[in-house]
Every structure is written in C-alpha cells, then in structure tokens.
N, C-alpha and C positions, 0 to 999 in steps of 0.2 A: 455751469462749467466755467472755470476761471480762464480768462484770456489775458495773457500778459501784455503790458503796454508795449513791450519790444516787438511783439508779433504785429500789433496793430500799426505801429509806426513804420515798420518795414513794409507793410502792405500798402500804405498810402503813398510811399515814394515810388512805387512801381511805375506808374504811368509817367510821372515827371521825368524819370530817367529814360524810359524806353522811347519817349517821343521827342527827346532833345538830342539824340545821338545820330541824327540822320543828315547833317549838313553836307557831307561829302557826296552822298548819293543825290541829294536835292540839287546840287550844283550842276549835275550832268543830266538831270531828268528833262524829258521833252514832252512826255505825254501826260495829260491830266486824267486819263481814265485809269481803271483798276487793272493791274497786272495780275491776272488770275493765276498764271503759272507761278509767279513769285509768291503769291499768297498761299497756294497749295504747298509749295516747298517750305515756306516759313512754318507752317503748322505741323510739318512732318517731325515726329519726335526723334531726338538724337541723344546719344550717351551724354550724361552730364546735365540734362535739362532738369532733372529732379521731378519730372512729371510722368504720370501714368497715362494721361489722356488730355485732350483739349478740344474745345469747341469755340467757334468765333464767327462773327459776321461783321462785314464792313460795308458802308454806304458812302459813295463818293460821286458827286456830280450826276446824280440820278442813276448810277449803276450800283448793283448789289452783288456781293460775294458771300457765300456761306461755306464753311468747311469744318471738318473734324479730323482728329487722328483716331487710330484704333487704341483700345485699352491694352497697354503693353503687359499688364499682369495676366489677364485672362485671354488675350487675343481676340476678344469680341469687338464687333463694330460699335462705334459711338454715333448716335444719330444727331443731326443738326438741331433737332428740337429737344435735346437732352436737358433735363433739369439739373440744377446744382445749387449749392448754398452761396448766398451773395454777401455775407458778412456786412461790412460797413457801407455797402451801397445802400443799405437801409437808412443811413443817416440823412441823406437828402429828403427822404420821405418824412422823417420826423420834423425836419426843418419846414417842409411844405405845410404840414399840419399846423405848426405854430404860426407860420406866416398867414395861413387862412384864418386862424383864430384872431390874429392881429387885425386883419381886414374886417372881420366881423365885430370888432370892438370888445372881444373877450380877453385879450392879452395885449399889454403894452410892452413892446420890445425893450423899451428903455426903463421899465420898472424892474425892481430887484427880485431875485429869487427869494430873498428873505421876506419880501412882502407877500408873495404868492404861496410860499411854503415855509411859514414861520416855524423855527425850531429844527428844520432839517439840517442846516449847517451849524455846527457847534459855535456858539457866539464867542467863546474865549479864544478860538483859533481863527475864525473868519469874521473879522471886525468890519471890513470894508464891504459895501454893497456890490453884488455881482448881478449884472443885468441879464435879461433873457437873451438879448442879442449877443452878449459875450459868451454865453453857453454855446450858441450856435456858430459863432465865428472863431472859436478856439482861443479867445483872449481872457478867459475867466480866471486863469491861474489856479484852478482847482487841482487837486492831486489826480494821479492816474488811477485806473481801476486797481483796487487791492494793493495800493502802494505800500511797500514795506513788508508785504507778506513773504514767507519763505518760498523759495523756488520749488517747482515740481519737476519730476522726472518724466521722460516721454511715456513710460508705462503708466504712470499716474494720470497723465493727461488723457491717454487712450481710455483708461478705465472710468474716468469721470465725464466722458463725453455725453453720457445720458442725463446728466444733471440739468435741471431747469431752474434758473434763478430769476426772481422777479426784480423789478427796479428797486423796490424797497430793500430786498436782501443785498443787492450789490451796494447800494448806498450805505446801509448799516455796516456791512463787512469792510467797506473802505474807510468810512469816517469814524466808526466806533468799533474797531476790531477787538476781539477778546485776546487778552494776554500780551498786548503791546500797545504803546501810545499811538493815538490816531495822528495821521499826517496833517500838516497845515498847508497854507497856500504855497505855490511854487514861485509866484511873483504877484505883484500888485495888479488887480484886475484892470484890463484895458491898456497896459503898458507894453505888453509883448504878445506874440502869438506862439502857441505850441499845440500841436495836434493833441486832442484830449477826448478820449471816448467816454470818460466818466461824466463830462458835462452833458453828454447826450443821454446818459442814464437819468440824470436830474431832469433833463428836458422831457424824457418819456414820462417820468413821474408827474411833471407839471401838466402834460397833456391829459393824463388820467384824472388828475385833481380838478382841472378846469372843466372838462367835459362830463365827468362822472361816469365815463365808459372805459372799458379796457382798451389799451393801445390797439390791439388787433381789430377791434370794432371800428375805431376811427380811421385807421389806415385803409381798411377795406371799403368803408363808406366814402371816404374823401379822395382816394387815389386809385385803388385797384378796380373798383366797379366803374367809375367814370371813364377810365382809360381802357376798359375791357381787357385788363391784364388777367385773363382767365387761367393762365398757367403759373401764376404767382401765389404762394400760400404762406401766410404768417405762421409762426410757431404755435403749437397747441399748448395752452397754459397747463403747467404742472406735469407734463409728460414728454417723453422723447418720441420722435417720429422719423421715419425714413424719408429720403428724398424720393418724390414720386417718380415712377417709371414713365418713359425711359429716362435714365439718369446717367450723369457723368460720374464714374467712380472716383473717389478720393481715398488715398491710402496713407497711413502713418506706420512707420516701422517700430516694433517693440525692440527692447534692448537685445533680444536674441536674433534680430533680423527678420522676424515674421512680419509680413505686411498685413495690416488690418484695414478692411474696407470700413471707413468711418462715416458712411452716408447717413446712418441713423444717429441723431443727436437730440439733446434737449434744447440747450441754448438760452436765449433771453426773450422777453416779450417782442423785441424788434427783430428777432431772427427771422429769416425768410428763405424760401427756395424759389427759383425762377428759371427763366430761359433767356437766351440771347434776344429772341424776338420780343419778349415782354419787356426786357430792360430797354430795348430800343424804343418801344412804345412809351415807356416812362420818360426817357430823356427828351423824346420828341414832344410829348404833352407838356413837359416842364418848360421847354423853351418856346413853344408856339402859343402860349397863353391859355391853354386849356385848364390849367390848375390854379394860376395866380393872376391877380390884377397887376397892372403895370407897376404900381408903386412897390408892391411886395416882390415882384419878379426882379426888380432892380437890385434887391438885396443879394440875389444869386451871383451877381457879377461885380460886386463891390468888396474889395479887400479893406480891412480896417486900417485907418490912418491915425497918426498922432496929431498933436496940436500944431506941429510944423507942416501938416498936410502931406507928409511923406508916409508910405506904408510902414506899419510898425515893424520893428526888428523881430526876426524869428528867434525863438529861445534856444535852439540848438541846431546842429547841422544835419539832423536826420531827414528833414524835409525842406522844401523851399530853397533848394541849393543848386538850381540850374537857371540859365537864362540871364537876361540883363538885370533883373531885380533880385539876383541871388542874395540870400541872407535876410530877405524881408518877407513880410506876410504874403502867402500865395493862396490862402483859403478865404473864401467868402462865407456867407451863411449857407452851409450845407455842401458846398462844392469846393474843388480846388482848380486853380488855373495852371495850364501847361503851355509854355511858349513853344512854338514850332520854328524851324529854321528860317521859314520865309517871313517871320515877324508876326504871323497870326497866332491866335490863342485858342486852345481847346479848353472846355470846361467839363468837369465830370467828377467821378469818384471811383476809387478802388475799394476792394473788400477782401477780407481774409477770415475764414472759418477753419477749424481743424480739418485738414485734407483738401481745402479749396482756396483758390485765389482767383479773383475776378476783377473786371474793370469795365466802365462804360464812360465814353467821352464823346463830345460833339462840338462843332463850331456853332456859334450863336445863330447863324443862318441855317443850320442843320444840313448843309451840303456835305459835310464830312462827319461821319458817325462811325464809331467802332465799339463793339462789345466782345469781350473774351472771357473765358473761364478755363482754369486748369484744375485737373485733379492731381494732387501731389503724390509722390512716392517716397518722399524723404521729409525730414524735419527741418531742413535748411530753408528757411523762409526769409533770409536776409538778401537784400538787393533785388534788382529787377529780374524777373524770370527770362531766360534766354528766348523762349517762344514769344513772349511779349515784345522783346526787342526786335525779333525778326519780323513779326507781324507789323509793327509800327513802321519799320523801314520799307516793307513791301507796300503798305497801304498809303502812307502819307509822306514818304521820302521822295516822292516824284511829283 
C-alpha cells in the first residue's frame, strides 16, 4: 500500500505540537501526580476530533493511568489492552537492529549505503556517498517514498489497503519508476535534516542483506522476544492480516460517506500491530539499557550537527518547528526530541497507518512516559489530533 510522504510528515509532528502547548497550565500547576479526572475527560471524544476511538496510558512519578473511549461508530466498548497499527513507531526498532549490528561489528554506521548495497542507488543521480547513520537520522537527502507518483483518491487508498509491498518493491518503485523519470537527491547528504521514510526502507533492506534473514525474523529475535512484547506482531509477508482482537477500530470514509473499518491491511515488512502496554515495554527497554550498549544508546539522544557544532537546519517547516531550537534538527537516530515547558525533553516517536495514529514518548529517566493510539473516522490527518493535545495537557502540563 502506498503511503504518501505528506501523511507521514503530518504524523511525526503530532507529539511535538501537542507537548509544547502547555505553558499556561504548567505555570499554575502545583501537583506532580496524575490528574485522573483530567485524563479521563481528555480522552472523551468530542465533535471535530476526527476520531472514532482512543486508547492511552500514562506513567508519571510512579503513578499509572490507563483509559479508553468508546467506539463512536458501533457504540462498542474499547478495552485498555486493545491492539492497533503502530505505523512509524516501528522506525526506532529498525534503528535498534542496525545499532546492535554496529555493536557486533557487522555494520559501520559511517560506511556508505553504496558500499553495503552496491547498485541500489542509481549512480548517475546519487553521486555522493550516503552513510548508514544518515539513513537513520534523516540527513540522507534521499527522495520520499514514491516521490513524483500521481496522487490517489480516498477510495483508491481504501481499496489498496490489502497490498503488501517488500522493501525491494518500494525502493524500485521510488528510484526506478515506470513511465516517468526517477527522482534525485533532495539535498547533499549530511547538510540538512528532513524526515524521510524512504531512508528506512533502505535501512530495512540493509538489515535483510547483512543478516540474511527477513526483517520480521530479526525484529522478533532482537526486540520482541527479549522485551516480552507478546502482544506485538510484525506484518505477515505477502498477505494482509487483521489487527488482533481486542482491537481499536480505525475507519476511513469513502467518497460517498461510508465509513470502512480498515483494521485489515497488508503494509510493509516493518508494519506492526501492538498495544499501549507493549509500546511502553519497548521504550522502557530502549532507555534502560536492555537493548543497546551505552555507545550505541547515545545515538538515540544525539541530533546531527554541522561543522560549526550547531544542529543542522531542518529542510522545511513541517517538523522541528517548536521550542528554543525551532528550525533545526530535532531527530536523532530513530527518535525525535520534544521540548516541554519546564525545559525538559521527551524522546519518542509517532506513527501513522491508514485509520490509525499513535505515539510513544518518555523522559530519559523514564519517570514520565505516555503511549496513545487513535482510530480515525476521517481522512484529515494534518496537524496534531485534539485528543493528543488534551492528553498532553492533562498528563504533563502540571
């Protein structure tokens, strides 16, 4: 299934916006605990949310809150252990695998993609070397997924949701498309940052090439099993699968207004379904040293800098546009940084799949952690979801 770069870019800005709009409430806050009434009210669906349902959990200073809304389309209850599609939250998992391979001596982050995958990038258009690290921290300058392809209608997107595309298919359809010229670099590698999903398709291909195993095998062996993420499932190669029950329904409207439950999808090798509990296990294991050695873990909290030692400029204003470093790089290897009103920083990732939007964030000491997922009821995926804004204010605005 084709996923437009606009959809991905909108998804990754969600947390940055929602977590930096709380200064007014933060100034009057007196309690460090969780305001459960405020959290319950925040997750209550309202007209204009563009959501059919939501599930979330928040951890703060040793306290835990979990909540859900009901499914507005069917009226059914949504459970706190509901499964959902996690979209680009899978990107940090790809980054972890390559960081582990680096620690094992199988991959050099400063070696080029052209070295590991000769012939993958057309030499006539991509003359400068692109390093593995640049794939992971969004400084590669590579084109976006399917850049230059004709747009698709909402009905076409719904009908194509069962398609499964391999890393090879995405790479070929992006770099060597039929019937039109292939795209070139968006900028010189290492000079700017721009959120780029296509770089992670190349990273996925690299994982499979270096290990000799399918991506699903590596992510299961290296992350899901060690962290006991038993409710997380990678996509099934070559076929579409439904979200396991109990699940958070996600809907997309056809042109005639009919809402279609799009829980069954094909996706990509890195596509996954999970729960808030499992994503909390992931970010906890990511930060507490369970997955990475200190040298590799440091990459998670390091934004790329130029020769002047300043963070690289961000290539457009769709992301990295809040806080004191507005307009400069806010992504590290696999994660994004989000400044809070009190000067602290959360690290994490948002995700977007058709019908679903989600996010997981935590402070480095893990005292503050939040996971949320929305099942959509509209095609409007621009900007931060209202529910996410309200949850952020209720959870971390005090």
